[in-house]
N, C-alpha and C positions, 0 to 999 in steps of 0.2 A: 410429379415425375415428368410429365409432358413438358412443363415449363423448363425444367432442368435440361431435358433433351434438346429443346429448341435453343436454349442458351449455349449449350456446347456446340450445336450445329452452327449457329451464328458466329461463335468465337472461332471455329475452324474456318469458316468462310472468310472472316476478316483476316485471320492469320494467313490463309492462302493468298488473299488479295495483296497483302503487304509483301509477301515473298515474291509474288509475280511482279509487283511494281519494282522491287529491288532488282530482280533479274532483268526487267526491261531497262532499268537505268544502266546496269552493267552492259547490256547489249548495246545501248545507245553510245555509251562512252567508248567502248571498244570499236564500234563500227563508224564512229565519227572521228575519234582522235587517232586510232591506229593507222588508217590509211594516210593521214596527213603526216604523222611522224615517220612512217616508212618511206613515203615519197621524199620528205625532207632529208632523211638520212641518205637515201640513194642519190638525190641531187647533190648533197654535200660531198659525199665520197667520190662520186663518179663524174660530176659536171662542174669543175672548178671555174668555168667561164660564165656561169649563171649569176645574174646580178645579186640575188640574195645570198648566194654562197660567198661572193666577194665581200659583201657587207659583214657576214659572220666572221670571215677571216680577219677583217679589219678590226672588228670589235673585240674578238677573243684572242687574236694573235695565233690562232690555230692555222695550220695549213696541211691538213691530212687528206690527201686526195690520191686516187688511183688513176693512172692514165689508161683509158680504155678506148679502143678503136671501135666505136659503135657500128660503123658501116661494115665491119669485118664479118659479122654474123647476123642472120635475120632475127634471131631471138634478142640479141643485144640492141639491134636497131628498134625492134618493137618496144623493148623496155624503155629506151631513151625517148623515143618520139611519141609513143602512145600510152604505155602503161602508167607513166607518171601523171599524165592528164586524167587517165581513168581513175586513179586513186583519189584525186580531189573531186572528180565528178561523183564518185561513189559516196564520199563523205558529205558533199553538198546535198545529194539526193536523199540520203538517210535523214539529214537535218531537216530538209523541207518536208519529208514524209511525216516526221514527228510533229512539226509545227502546223502543217496545213491539212494533212490527211485526205487530200483530193488528188488522185492520180493525174488527171488531165492538167490541173494547175501546176503540179510538180514538174511534169514533163515540159510544159510550156515554158516555165521559168528556166529550167535546165537548158532547153534548146535556145532560148533567147540569150541567156548568159554565155553559152558556148559560141554562138554567132557573134555576140558582142566582143568577146575576147579575141576571136579570130579576126574580126574586122579591125580592131585596134592594131593587130599585128600587120594586117594588109596595108594600112595607111602609115605604117612605121611609127605609130605612137607608142607601141609596146614592143619589147624585144620578142623576136620569134618570126616565124613565117606563116602566112595564111595557108591552112591545110584543111580541106573539107573532111579528110579522113579523121582528123581530130574530133570534129563535130560528130561524125558517124560513131566513133568509138565511145565518145562521151554519152551519146544517146543510148547506145546499147548497154553501157554500164549503168545508166539511170534506170533503164527497164529492169535490169537484173537486181539493182538495189531495191526497187519498189517491190519486186516479187519476194525478195528476202524479208523485207520489212513486213509485208502483208502476212507472210507465213509465221513470222515471229511475234509481231505485235498486233497486227490487223489494222488496216486502214478504215 
């Protein structure tokens, strides 16, 4: 009787572990891919002058864009100049959190990567303009992503 009880208890623990792992995988897929897809869609629809959008248009012969004056409203300006960077920073941080599981290392890599990208823009090697607010918002996003990851999966 005790042996049967232990077997059922272990089976339930294994089952719960499998379900949790499946939920964790869904969490990771959603939190890594969704921000990239959302950012890509926003870029494609609203920012026709971005290099990768021009390449998509060339490859697919699509040209579906909306003309938006981003400087006309603070929310639109925030979306264009900061939120799109925050989306990739969130995705990168969740990916790093899953792979590394060390908060300090994750933030260090995110900060280094953010400064690297901004530096490439500063020396005109990459399209864009150097902006320390980009780095600031990416770091804030990274901290938020780590908190979400810790609560959901645990570092």
